[in-house]
C-alpha distance (Angstrom), angle and dihedral (degrees) to the residues before:
residue distance angle dihedral
M1 . . .
E2 3.76 . .
N3 3.78 121.0 .
K4 3.81 106.6 -129.5
Y5 3.81 92.2 -154.5
S6 3.77 98.1 61.4
N7 3.76 142.1 25.9
K8 3.80 92.5 -104.8
T9 3.78 133.7 82.6
A10 3.79 122.1 -121.4
S11 3.81 89.0 -93.0
G12 3.81 91.9 52.9
T13 3.80 99.7 -102.0
D14 3.81 113.5 153.1
V15 3.80 103.4 -124.4
Q16 3.81 95.2 -160.1
H17 3.80 91.2 50.9
V18 3.80 91.2 53.0
K19 3.80 91.9 47.4
Q20 3.81 89.9 50.1
K21 3.82 92.1 50.2
N22 3.80 91.0 47.7
A23 3.81 89.7 51.8
Q24 3.81 90.5 51.2
V25 3.78 91.5 51.5
S26 3.79 92.5 51.1
S27 3.80 91.9 46.7
G28 3.80 94.4 50.9
K29 3.81 96.8 -113.8
Y30 3.79 93.1 117.7
G31 3.77 122.8 109.2
T32 3.80 103.3 44.5
E33 3.78 96.2 68.5
F34 3.80 95.3 100.1
A35 3.79 98.9 29.3
S36 3.78 94.1 91.2
E37 3.81 91.2 49.0
T38 3.81 95.2 53.4
D39 3.79 119.0 99.8
V40 3.80 99.8 -148.8
Q41 3.80 95.0 -167.6
H42 3.80 91.0 51.7
V43 3.80 91.0 51.4
K44 3.81 91.4 48.6
R45 3.81 90.7 51.1
Q46 3.79 91.0 49.6
N47 3.79 91.4 49.0
A48 3.80 92.0 48.9
Q49 3.80 90.7 49.6
A50 3.79 91.6 48.5
N51 3.81 91.2 50.1
K52 3.80 90.7 48.4
N53 3.82 91.7 50.1
Q54 3.78 90.9 47.3
K55 3.82 92.8 53.4
E56 3.82 91.7 49.8
C57 3.80 93.1 57.9
């Protein structure tokens, strides 16, 4: 249910943001959004720690 007085739905979703994301998906620009924000070395360390903890159990 969209609130006609603002740019957000009743649940607080930003309508323009959703429309922008939908446009990116249809134009093929989706998928690299978070790539630049990911610290690969940090993820690898976390994975190694998780594997180590799993083997100890």
